[in-house]
PDB file as gemmi writes it, atoms N, CA and C in Angstrom:
CRYST1    1.000    1.000    1.000  90.00  90.00  90.00 P 1                      
ATOM      1  N   UNK A   1       0.769  -1.240   0.026  1.00  0.00           N  
ATOM      2  CA  UNK A   1      -0.260   0.080  -0.192  1.00  0.00           C  
ATOM      3  C   UNK A   1       1.076   0.873  -0.046  1.00  0.00           C  
ATOM      4  N   UNK A   2       2.035   1.385   0.829  1.00  0.00           N  
ATOM      5  CA  UNK A   2       2.894   1.883   0.419  1.00  0.00           C  
ATOM      6  C   UNK A   2       3.989   3.329  -0.614  1.00  0.00           C  
ATOM      7  N   UNK A   3       3.654   2.245  -2.177  1.00  0.00           N  
ATOM      8  CA  UNK A   3       3.424   2.270  -3.819  1.00  0.00           C  
ATOM      9  C   UNK A   3       2.625   3.192  -3.700  1.00  0.00           C  
ATOM     10  N   UNK A   4       1.365   2.693  -3.371  1.00  0.00           N  
ATOM     11  CA  UNK A   4      -0.121   3.048  -4.055  1.00  0.00           C  
ATOM     12  C   UNK A   4      -0.258   5.088  -3.622  1.00  0.00           C  
ATOM     13  N   UNK A   5       0.232   4.395  -2.494  1.00  0.00           N  
ATOM     14  CA  UNK A   5      -0.049   6.256  -1.739  1.00  0.00           C  
ATOM     15  C   UNK A   5       1.524   7.285  -1.730  1.00  0.00           C  
ATOM     16  N   UNK A   6       2.570   6.507  -2.396  1.00  0.00           N  
ATOM     17  CA  UNK A   6       3.989   7.528  -2.846  1.00  0.00           C  
ATOM     18  C   UNK A   6       3.655   8.075  -4.659  1.00  0.00           C  
ATOM     19  N   UNK A   7       2.781   7.218  -5.024  1.00  0.00           N  
ATOM     20  CA  UNK A   7       2.327   6.853  -6.692  1.00  0.00           C  
ATOM     21  C   UNK A   7       1.101   8.044  -6.692  1.00  0.00           C  
ATOM     22  N   UNK A   8       0.533   8.432  -5.540  1.00  0.00           N  
ATOM     23  CA  UNK A   8      -0.804   8.831  -5.758  1.00  0.00           C  
ATOM     24  C   UNK A   8      -0.451  10.284  -5.217  1.00  0.00           C  
ATOM     25  N   UNK A   9      -0.114  10.417  -4.330  1.00  0.00           N  
ATOM     26  CA  UNK A   9       0.961  11.116  -4.007  1.00  0.00           C  
ATOM     27  C   UNK A   9       1.640  12.027  -5.271  1.00  0.00           C  
ATOM     28  N   UNK A  10       2.162  11.762  -6.129  1.00  0.00           N  
ATOM     29  CA  UNK A  10       2.835  12.356  -7.635  1.00  0.00           C  
ATOM     30  C   UNK A  10       1.712  12.552  -8.383  1.00  0.00           C  
ATOM     31  N   UNK A  11       0.914  11.872  -8.667  1.00  0.00           N  
ATOM     32  CA  UNK A  11      -0.435  12.078  -9.277  1.00  0.00           C  
ATOM     33  C   UNK A  11      -0.779  13.550  -8.705  1.00  0.00           C  
ATOM     34  N   UNK A  12      -1.001  13.657  -7.431  1.00  0.00           N  
ATOM     35  CA  UNK A  12      -2.094  14.623  -7.391  1.00  0.00           C  
ATOM     36  C   UNK A  12      -1.154  16.133  -7.554  1.00  0.00           C  
ATOM     37  N   UNK A  13      -0.191  15.788  -7.363  1.00  0.00           N  
ATOM     38  CA  UNK A  13       0.812  17.054  -7.353  1.00  0.00           C  
ATOM     39  C   UNK A  13       0.432  16.970  -9.133  1.00  0.00           C  
ATOM     40  N   UNK A  14       0.941  16.386  -9.454  1.00  0.00           N  
ATOM     41  CA  UNK A  14       1.378  16.185 -11.395  1.00  0.00           C  
ATOM     42  C   UNK A  14      -0.103  17.217 -11.973  1.00  0.00           C  
ATOM     43  N   UNK A  15      -1.159  16.506 -11.354  1.00  0.00           N  
ATOM     44  CA  UNK A  15      -2.706  17.353 -11.148  1.00  0.00           C  
ATOM     45  C   UNK A  15      -3.680  16.387 -11.423  1.00  0.00           C  
ATOM     46  N   UNK A  16      -3.350  15.322 -11.390  1.00  0.00           N  
ATOM     47  CA  UNK A  16      -4.232  14.374 -11.445  1.00  0.00           C  
ATOM     48  C   UNK A  16      -5.268  14.441 -10.555  1.00  0.00           C  
ATOM     49  N   UNK A  17      -6.488  14.129 -10.607  1.00  0.00           N  
ATOM     50  CA  UNK A  17      -7.561  13.972  -9.653  1.00  0.00           C  
ATOM     51  C   UNK A  17      -7.887  12.170  -9.483  1.00  0.00           C  
ATOM     52  N   UNK A  18      -8.296  11.881  -8.423  1.00  0.00           N  
ATOM     53  CA  UNK A  18      -9.294  10.305  -8.009  1.00  0.00           C  
ATOM     54  C   UNK A  18     -10.711  10.770  -8.525  1.00  0.00           C  
ATOM     55  N   UNK A  19     -11.063   9.695  -9.161  1.00  0.00           N  
ATOM     56  CA  UNK A  19     -12.440   9.465  -9.277  1.00  0.00           C  
ATOM     57  C   UNK A  19     -12.408   8.156  -9.170  1.00  0.00           C  
ATOM     58  N   UNK A  20     -13.929   8.476  -7.707  1.00  0.00           N  
ATOM     59  CA  UNK A  20     -14.631   7.476  -7.073  1.00  0.00           C  
ATOM     60  C   UNK A  20     -13.407   7.619  -5.880  1.00  0.00           C  
ATOM     61  N   UNK A  21     -14.529   6.348  -5.320  1.00  0.00           N  
ATOM     62  CA  UNK A  21     -14.186   6.111  -3.350  1.00  0.00           C  
ATOM     63  C   UNK A  21     -12.646   5.262  -3.296  1.00  0.00           C  
ATOM     64  N   UNK A  22     -12.397   4.495  -4.656  1.00  0.00           N  
ATOM     65  CA  UNK A  22     -11.460   3.874  -4.174  1.00  0.00           C  
ATOM     66  C   UNK A  22     -10.560   3.936  -4.387  1.00  0.00           C  
ATOM     67  N   UNK A  23     -10.511   5.873  -4.801  1.00  0.00           N  
ATOM     68  CA  UNK A  23      -9.320   5.853  -5.604  1.00  0.00           C  
ATOM     69  C   UNK A  23      -7.829   4.995  -6.096  1.00  0.00           C  
ATOM     70  N   UNK A  24      -8.522   4.329  -7.120  1.00  0.00           N  
ATOM     71  CA  UNK A  24      -8.075   3.976  -8.217  1.00  0.00           C  
ATOM     72  C   UNK A  24      -7.698   4.013  -9.158  1.00  0.00           C  
ATOM     73  N   UNK A  25      -8.832   4.858  -9.663  1.00  0.00           N  
ATOM     74  CA  UNK A  25      -8.950   5.279 -10.991  1.00  0.00           C  
ATOM     75  C   UNK A  25      -9.025   6.590 -11.011  1.00  0.00           C  
ATOM     76  N   UNK A  26      -7.765   7.638 -12.138  1.00  0.00           N  
ATOM     77  CA  UNK A  26      -7.257   8.716 -11.607  1.00  0.00           C  
ATOM     78  C   UNK A  26      -7.911   9.564 -13.759  1.00  0.00           C  
ATOM     79  N   UNK A  27      -7.749  11.071 -13.362  1.00  0.00           N  
ATOM     80  CA  UNK A  27      -7.910  11.805 -15.061  1.00  0.00           C  
ATOM     81  C   UNK A  27      -7.466  12.921 -14.801  1.00  0.00           C  
ATOM     82  N   UNK A  28      -6.327  13.137 -15.191  1.00  0.00           N  
ATOM     83  CA  UNK A  28      -5.667  14.936 -15.722  1.00  0.00           C  
ATOM     84  C   UNK A  28      -6.156  15.257 -17.117  1.00  0.00           C  
ATOM     85  N   UNK A  29      -7.162  16.782 -16.810  1.00  0.00           N  
ATOM     86  CA  UNK A  29      -7.636  17.199 -17.457  1.00  0.00           C  
ATOM     87  C   UNK A  29      -7.135  18.543 -18.062  1.00  0.00           C  
ATOM     88  N   UNK A  30      -6.493  18.369 -18.924  1.00  0.00           N  
ATOM     89  CA  UNK A  30      -5.821  20.405 -19.243  1.00  0.00           C  
ATOM     90  C   UNK A  30      -6.543  20.691 -20.701  1.00  0.00           C  
ATOM     91  N   UNK A  31      -8.128  21.020 -20.567  1.00  0.00           N  
ATOM     92  CA  UNK A  31      -8.175  21.655 -21.623  1.00  0.00           C  
ATOM     93  C   UNK A  31      -9.569  20.386 -21.609  1.00  0.00           C  
ATOM     94  N   UNK A  32      -8.916  20.144 -23.894  1.00  0.00           N  
ATOM     95  CA  UNK A  32      -9.695  19.010 -23.503  1.00  0.00           C  
ATOM     96  C   UNK A  32      -9.104  18.176 -24.044  1.00  0.00           C  
ATOM     97  N   UNK A  33      -7.944  18.055 -23.399  1.00  0.00           N  
ATOM     98  CA  UNK A  33      -6.619  16.862 -23.446  1.00  0.00           C  
ATOM     99  C   UNK A  33      -7.310  16.036 -22.168  1.00  0.00           C  
ATOM    100  N   UNK A  34      -6.818  14.411 -22.251  1.00  0.00           N  
ATOM    101  CA  UNK A  34      -7.762  13.868 -20.720  1.00  0.00           C  
ATOM    102  C   UNK A  34      -6.603  12.603 -21.271  1.00  0.00           C  
ATOM    103  N   UNK A  35      -5.867  12.149 -19.636  1.00  0.00           N  
ATOM    104  CA  UNK A  35      -5.303  11.472 -19.809  1.00  0.00           C  
ATOM    105  C   UNK A  35      -6.859   9.958 -18.225  1.00  0.00           C  
ATOM    106  N   UNK A  36      -6.394   9.070 -18.301  1.00  0.00           N  
ATOM    107  CA  UNK A  36      -7.407   8.253 -18.185  1.00  0.00           C  
ATOM    108  C   UNK A  36      -6.705   7.241 -17.639  1.00  0.00           C  
ATOM    109  N   UNK A  37      -6.065   7.160 -16.584  1.00  0.00           N  
ATOM    110  CA  UNK A  37      -5.271   6.211 -15.614  1.00  0.00           C  
ATOM    111  C   UNK A  37      -5.878   5.110 -13.885  1.00  0.00           C  
ATOM    112  N   UNK A  38      -5.576   3.593 -14.332  1.00  0.00           N  
ATOM    113  CA  UNK A  38      -6.664   2.804 -13.390  1.00  0.00           C  
ATOM    114  C   UNK A  38      -5.115   2.171 -13.222  1.00  0.00           C  
ATOM    115  N   UNK A  39      -4.789   2.128 -11.748  1.00  0.00           N  
ATOM    116  CA  UNK A  39      -3.702   1.645 -11.525  1.00  0.00           C  
ATOM    117  C   UNK A  39      -3.726   0.502 -10.097  1.00  0.00           C  
ATOM    118  N   UNK A  40      -3.554  -0.981 -10.893  1.00  0.00           N  
ATOM    119  CA  UNK A  40      -3.876  -1.408  -9.350  1.00  0.00           C  
ATOM    120  C   UNK A  40      -2.812  -2.618  -8.991  1.00  0.00           C  
ATOM    121  N   UNK A  41      -2.271  -2.946  -7.731  1.00  0.00           N  
ATOM    122  CA  UNK A  41      -0.415  -3.044  -7.910  1.00  0.00           C  
ATOM    123  C   UNK A  41       0.142  -2.028  -8.494  1.00  0.00           C  
ATOM    124  N   UNK A  42       0.966  -3.313  -8.202  1.00  0.00           N  
ATOM    125  CA  UNK A  42       2.132  -2.848  -9.786  1.00  0.00           C  
ATOM    126  C   UNK A  42       2.152  -3.066 -11.597  1.00  0.00           C  
ATOM    127  N   UNK A  43       0.186  -2.668 -12.297  1.00  0.00           N  
ATOM    128  CA  UNK A  43      -0.438  -2.567 -13.173  1.00  0.00           C  
ATOM    129  C   UNK A  43      -0.768  -1.339 -13.089  1.00  0.00           C  
ATOM    130  N   UNK A  44      -1.243  -0.543 -14.248  1.00  0.00           N  
ATOM    131  CA  UNK A  44      -1.865   0.297 -15.139  1.00  0.00           C  
ATOM    132  C   UNK A  44      -2.645   0.580 -16.416  1.00  0.00           C  
ATOM    133  N   UNK A  45      -2.990   0.598 -16.878  1.00  0.00           N  
ATOM    134  CA  UNK A  45      -3.950   0.808 -17.913  1.00  0.00           C  
ATOM    135  C   UNK A  45      -4.103   2.740 -17.407  1.00  0.00           C  
ATOM    136  N   UNK A  46      -3.882   3.030 -19.334  1.00  0.00           N  
ATOM    137  CA  UNK A  46      -3.941   4.477 -19.849  1.00  0.00           C  
ATOM    138  C   UNK A  46      -4.654   4.768 -20.880  1.00  0.00           C  
ATOM    139  N   UNK A  47      -5.630   6.000 -20.802  1.00  0.00           N  
ATOM    140  CA  UNK A  47      -6.506   5.704 -22.634  1.00  0.00           C  
ATOM    141  C   UNK A  47      -6.042   6.936 -22.652  1.00  0.00           C  
ATOM    142  N   UNK A  48      -5.725   8.032 -23.124  1.00  0.00           N  
ATOM    143  CA  UNK A  48      -5.714   9.698 -23.666  1.00  0.00           C  
ATOM    144  C   UNK A  48      -6.559   9.801 -24.870  1.00  0.00           C  
ATOM    145  N   UNK A  49      -6.201  11.222 -24.701  1.00  0.00           N  
ATOM    146  CA  UNK A  49      -6.727  11.854 -26.131  1.00  0.00           C  
ATOM    147  C   UNK A  49      -5.885  12.867 -26.770  1.00  0.00           C  
ATOM    148  N   UNK A  50      -4.855  12.640 -26.590  1.00  0.00           N  
ATOM    149  CA  UNK A  50      -3.670  13.072 -26.408  1.00  0.00           C  
ATOM    150  C   UNK A  50      -2.272  12.537 -26.364  1.00  0.00           C  
ATOM    151  N   UNK A  51      -2.063  11.827 -28.102  1.00  0.00           N  
ATOM    152  CA  UNK A  51      -0.443  11.160 -28.046  1.00  0.00           C  
ATOM    153  C   UNK A  51       0.695  11.915 -27.666  1.00  0.00           C  
ATOM    154  N   UNK A  52       0.555  14.263 -27.322  1.00  0.00           N  
ATOM    155  CA  UNK A  52       1.424  14.483 -27.070  1.00  0.00           C  
ATOM    156  C   UNK A  52       1.229  14.652 -25.549  1.00  0.00           C  
ATOM    157  N   UNK A  53       0.640  14.995 -24.722  1.00  0.00           N  
ATOM    158  CA  UNK A  53       0.513  14.208 -23.002  1.00  0.00           C  
ATOM    159  C   UNK A  53       0.650  13.453 -22.898  1.00  0.00           C  
ATOM    160  N   UNK A  54       0.011  13.008 -22.949  1.00  0.00           N  
ATOM    161  CA  UNK A  54       0.613  11.073 -23.023  1.00  0.00           C  
ATOM    162  C   UNK A  54       2.328  10.662 -23.073  1.00  0.00           C  
ATOM    163  N   UNK A  55       2.520  11.265 -23.998  1.00  0.00           N  
ATOM    164  CA  UNK A  55       4.171  11.040 -23.949  1.00  0.00           C  
ATOM    165  C   UNK A  55       5.155  11.386 -22.986  1.00  0.00           C  
ATOM    166  N   UNK A  56       4.356  12.776 -22.836  1.00  0.00           N  
ATOM    167  CA  UNK A  56       5.114  13.971 -21.745  1.00  0.00           C  
ATOM    168  C   UNK A  56       4.973  13.388 -20.037  1.00  0.00           C  
ATOM    169  N   UNK A  57       3.247  12.760 -20.196  1.00  0.00           N  
ATOM    170  CA  UNK A  57       3.478  12.513 -18.817  1.00  0.00           C  
ATOM    171  C   UNK A  57       4.387  11.228 -18.770  1.00  0.00           C  
ATOM    172  N   UNK A  58       4.360  10.179 -19.476  1.00  0.00           N  
ATOM    173  CA  UNK A  58       5.037   9.326 -19.289  1.00  0.00           C  
ATOM    174  C   UNK A  58       6.981  10.036 -19.187  1.00  0.00           C  
ATOM    175  N   UNK A  59       7.268  10.640 -19.547  1.00  0.00           N  
ATOM    176  CA  UNK A  59       8.676  10.845 -19.413  1.00  0.00           C  
ATOM    177  C   UNK A  59       8.827  12.100 -18.302  1.00  0.00           C  
ATOM    178  N   UNK A  60       7.775  12.334 -17.579  1.00  0.00           N  
ATOM    179  CA  UNK A  60       7.641  12.688 -16.034  1.00  0.00           C  
ATOM    180  C   UNK A  60       7.577  12.025 -15.029  1.00  0.00           C  
ATOM    181  N   UNK A  61       6.626  10.872 -16.087  1.00  0.00           N  
ATOM    182  CA  UNK A  61       6.609   9.492 -14.415  1.00  0.00           C  
ATOM    183  C   UNK A  61       7.967   8.856 -14.717  1.00  0.00           C  
ATOM    184  N   UNK A  62       8.796   8.977 -15.701  1.00  0.00           N  
ATOM    185  CA  UNK A  62       9.523   7.931 -15.405  1.00  0.00           C  
ATOM    186  C   UNK A  62      10.728   8.234 -14.552  1.00  0.00           C  
ATOM    187  N   UNK A  63      10.660   9.788 -14.067  1.00  0.00           N  
ATOM    188  CA  UNK A  63      12.244  10.473 -13.313  1.00  0.00           C  
ATOM    189  C   UNK A  63      11.943   9.668 -12.475  1.00  0.00           C  
ATOM    190  N   UNK A  64      10.648   9.657 -11.574  1.00  0.00           N  
ATOM    191  CA  UNK A  64      10.338   9.238 -10.894  1.00  0.00           C  
ATOM    192  C   UNK A  64      10.626   7.474 -10.179  1.00  0.00           C  
ATOM    193  N   UNK A  65       9.113   7.042 -11.732  1.00  0.00           N  
ATOM    194  CA  UNK A  65       9.610   5.333 -10.787  1.00  0.00           C  
ATOM    195  C   UNK A  65       9.703   4.457 -12.129  1.00  0.00           C  
ATOM    196  N   UNK A  66      10.686   4.037 -11.922  1.00  0.00           N  
ATOM    197  CA  UNK A  66      10.749   3.089 -13.156  1.00  0.00           C  
ATOM    198  C   UNK A  66       9.440   2.257 -13.624  1.00  0.00           C  
ATOM    199  N   UNK A  67       9.055   2.570 -15.479  1.00  0.00           N  
ATOM    200  CA  UNK A  67       8.121   1.761 -16.186  1.00  0.00           C  
ATOM    201  C   UNK A  67       8.446   1.536 -17.371  1.00  0.00           C  
ATOM    202  N   UNK A  68       6.906   1.017 -17.874  1.00  0.00           N  
ATOM    203  CA  UNK A  68       8.005   1.011 -18.820  1.00  0.00           C  
ATOM    204  C   UNK A  68       5.883   0.870 -19.826  1.00  0.00           C  
ATOM    205  N   UNK A  69       6.539   1.458 -21.280  1.00  0.00           N  
ATOM    206  CA  UNK A  69       5.239   1.837 -21.965  1.00  0.00           C  
ATOM    207  C   UNK A  69       4.818   0.354 -23.271  1.00  0.00           C  
ATOM    208  N   UNK A  70       4.208  -0.382 -23.071  1.00  0.00           N  
ATOM    209  CA  UNK A  70       3.736  -1.337 -24.019  1.00  0.00           C  
ATOM    210  C   UNK A  70       2.939  -1.204 -24.761  1.00  0.00           C  
ATOM    211  N   UNK A  71       3.158  -0.637 -25.359  1.00  0.00           N  
ATOM    212  CA  UNK A  71       1.990   0.122 -26.089  1.00  0.00           C  
ATOM    213  C   UNK A  71       0.380  -0.138 -26.414  1.00  0.00           C  
ATOM    214  N   UNK A  72      -0.087  -0.723 -27.462  1.00  0.00           N  
ATOM    215  CA  UNK A  72      -1.425  -0.653 -27.515  1.00  0.00           C  
ATOM    216  C   UNK A  72      -2.072  -1.686 -26.554  1.00  0.00           C  
ATOM    217  N   UNK A  73      -3.095  -1.718 -25.606  1.00  0.00           N  
ATOM    218  CA  UNK A  73      -3.151  -2.993 -24.262  1.00  0.00           C  
ATOM    219  C   UNK A  73      -4.002  -3.785 -24.985  1.00  0.00           C  
ATOM    220  N   UNK A  74      -4.069  -5.120 -25.134  1.00  0.00           N  
ATOM    221  CA  UNK A  74      -4.432  -6.121 -26.121  1.00  0.00           C  
ATOM    222  C   UNK A  74      -5.396  -6.939 -25.325  1.00  0.00           C  
ATOM    223  N   UNK A  75      -5.417  -6.489 -23.713  1.00  0.00           N  
ATOM    224  CA  UNK A  75      -4.995  -7.991 -22.830  1.00  0.00           C  
ATOM    225  C   UNK A  75      -4.963  -7.237 -21.173  1.00  0.00           C  
ATOM    226  N   UNK A  76      -5.472  -6.954 -19.668  1.00  0.00           N  
ATOM    227  CA  UNK A  76      -5.461  -6.224 -18.881  1.00  0.00           C  
ATOM    228  C   UNK A  76      -6.097  -7.642 -17.850  1.00  0.00           C  
ATOM    229  N   UNK A  77      -5.905  -7.912 -17.390  1.00  0.00           N  
ATOM    230  CA  UNK A  77      -6.404  -9.228 -16.203  1.00  0.00           C  
ATOM    231  C   UNK A  77      -7.492  -9.716 -16.783  1.00  0.00           C  
ATOM    232  N   UNK A  78      -6.767 -10.900 -17.594  1.00  0.00           N  
ATOM    233  CA  UNK A  78      -7.858 -12.014 -18.280  1.00  0.00           C  
ATOM    234  C   UNK A  78      -9.243 -10.888 -19.112  1.00  0.00           C  
ATOM    235  N   UNK A  79      -9.144  -9.781 -20.239  1.00  0.00           N  
ATOM    236  CA  UNK A  79     -10.015  -9.298 -20.589  1.00  0.00           C  
ATOM    237  C   UNK A  79      -9.649  -7.980 -21.566  1.00  0.00           C  
ATOM    238  N   UNK A  80     -10.140  -9.332 -22.760  1.00  0.00           N  
ATOM    239  CA  UNK A  80      -9.322  -9.081 -24.083  1.00  0.00           C  
ATOM    240  C   UNK A  80     -10.013  -7.575 -24.425  1.00  0.00           C  
ATOM    241  N   UNK A  81      -9.053  -6.697 -25.123  1.00  0.00           N  
ATOM    242  CA  UNK A  81      -9.800  -4.557 -25.369  1.00  0.00           C  
ATOM    243  C   UNK A  81      -9.345  -5.158 -26.686  1.00  0.00           C  
ATOM    244  N   UNK A  82     -10.299  -4.925 -27.608  1.00  0.00           N  
ATOM    245  CA  UNK A  82      -9.776  -4.714 -29.243  1.00  0.00           C  
ATOM    246  C   UNK A  82     -10.115  -3.591 -29.781  1.00  0.00           C  
ATOM    247  N   UNK A  83      -9.566  -2.940 -30.059  1.00  0.00           N  
ATOM    248  CA  UNK A  83      -9.808  -0.806 -30.692  1.00  0.00           C  
ATOM    249  C   UNK A  83      -9.588  -0.870 -32.426  1.00  0.00           C  
ATOM    250  N   UNK A  84     -10.711  -0.632 -31.827  1.00  0.00           N  
ATOM    251  CA  UNK A  84     -11.162  -0.014 -33.554  1.00  0.00           C  
ATOM    252  C   UNK A  84     -11.714   1.381 -33.655  1.00  0.00           C  
ATOM    253  N   UNK A  85     -10.122   1.969 -33.848  1.00  0.00           N  
ATOM    254  CA  UNK A  85     -10.245   3.327 -33.439  1.00  0.00           C  
ATOM    255  C   UNK A  85     -11.172   3.750 -34.834  1.00  0.00           C  
ATOM    256  N   UNK A  86     -11.016   3.855 -36.105  1.00  0.00           N  
ATOM    257  CA  UNK A  86     -11.618   4.477 -37.548  1.00  0.00           C  
ATOM    258  C   UNK A  86     -12.793   4.560 -36.387  1.00  0.00           C  
ATOM    259  N   UNK A  87     -13.212   4.165 -35.983  1.00  0.00           N  
ATOM    260  CA  UNK A  87     -15.211   3.582 -35.663  1.00  0.00           C  
ATOM    261  C   UNK A  87     -15.273   4.203 -34.435  1.00  0.00           C  
ATOM    262  N   UNK A  88     -14.069   4.400 -33.575  1.00  0.00           N  
ATOM    263  CA  UNK A  88     -13.890   4.909 -32.769  1.00  0.00           C  
ATOM    264  C   UNK A  88     -15.230   3.899 -31.445  1.00  0.00           C  
ATOM    265  N   UNK A  89     -14.527   2.413 -31.193  1.00  0.00           N  
ATOM    266  CA  UNK A  89     -15.358   1.824 -30.155  1.00  0.00           C  
ATOM    267  C   UNK A  89     -14.351   1.039 -30.274  1.00  0.00           C  
ATOM    268  N   UNK A  90     -14.591   0.724 -28.415  1.00  0.00           N  
ATOM    269  CA  UNK A  90     -13.368  -0.416 -27.771  1.00  0.00           C  
ATOM    270  C   UNK A  90     -14.649  -1.767 -27.318  1.00  0.00           C  
ATOM    271  N   UNK A  91     -13.855  -2.598 -27.878  1.00  0.00           N  
ATOM    272  CA  UNK A  91     -14.861  -3.806 -27.468  1.00  0.00           C  
ATOM    273  C   UNK A  91     -14.236  -4.540 -26.759  1.00  0.00           C  
ATOM    274  N   UNK A  92     -14.959  -5.192 -25.012  1.00  0.00           N  
ATOM    275  CA  UNK A  92     -13.858  -5.914 -24.178  1.00  0.00           C  
ATOM    276  C   UNK A  92     -14.513  -7.137 -24.095  1.00  0.00           C  
ATOM    277  N   UNK A  93     -13.597  -8.537 -24.123  1.00  0.00           N  
ATOM    278  CA  UNK A  93     -14.703  -9.601 -23.881  1.00  0.00           C  
ATOM    279  C   UNK A  93     -13.719 -10.326 -22.830  1.00  0.00           C  
ATOM    280  N   UNK A  94     -14.485 -11.561 -22.611  1.00  0.00           N  
ATOM    281  CA  UNK A  94     -13.833 -12.506 -21.733  1.00  0.00           C  
ATOM    282  C   UNK A  94     -13.775 -13.882 -21.783  1.00  0.00           C  
ATOM    283  N   UNK A  95     -14.138 -13.609 -22.751  1.00  0.00           N  
ATOM    284  CA  UNK A  95     -14.172 -15.751 -23.689  1.00  0.00           C  
ATOM    285  C   UNK A  95     -13.349 -16.219 -22.647  1.00  0.00           C  
ATOM    286  N   UNK A  96     -12.252 -16.149 -23.086  1.00  0.00           N  
ATOM    287  CA  UNK A  96     -10.898 -16.793 -22.242  1.00  0.00           C  
ATOM    288  C   UNK A  96     -10.891 -16.671 -21.401  1.00  0.00           C  
ATOM    289  N   UNK A  97     -11.480 -16.989 -20.075  1.00  0.00           N  
ATOM    290  CA  UNK A  97     -11.204 -16.444 -18.756  1.00  0.00           C  
ATOM    291  C   UNK A  97     -12.467 -17.444 -18.345  1.00  0.00           C  
ATOM    292  N   UNK A  98     -13.701 -17.330 -18.976  1.00  0.00           N  
ATOM    293  CA  UNK A  98     -15.293 -18.227 -19.185  1.00  0.00           C  
ATOM    294  C   UNK A  98     -14.782 -19.185 -19.340  1.00  0.00           C  
ATOM    295  N   UNK A  99     -13.561 -20.021 -20.653  1.00  0.00           N  
ATOM    296  CA  UNK A  99     -13.493 -20.900 -21.343  1.00  0.00           C  
ATOM    297  C   UNK A  99     -12.174 -21.494 -20.158  1.00  0.00           C  
ATOM    298  N   UNK A 100     -11.641 -20.998 -19.321  1.00  0.00           N  
ATOM    299  CA  UNK A 100     -10.368 -21.622 -18.559  1.00  0.00           C  
ATOM    300  C   UNK A 100     -10.660 -21.925 -17.246  1.00  0.00           C  
TER     301      UNK A 100                                                      
END                                                                             
């Protein structure tokens, strides 16, 4: 839990605001530019509408924390994520989880 408190403190200082009471999901809002970040233990998933803001955020975050950008997320906690950017559609499925 100490790790979460440390990164949460950094994110709040950076300008993120927690969404909900569990303090797992955070939003950075800079006008029309947004980053959504959800953390669970030492894993995170991020969504943004601005690649430049995202890259700067990763650069700033990496000064304080060791991290890696795995690119587009295809799986997250047994959930398959399929993105159709052209049609602005994201599909989440748990077919494999149900089969296992």
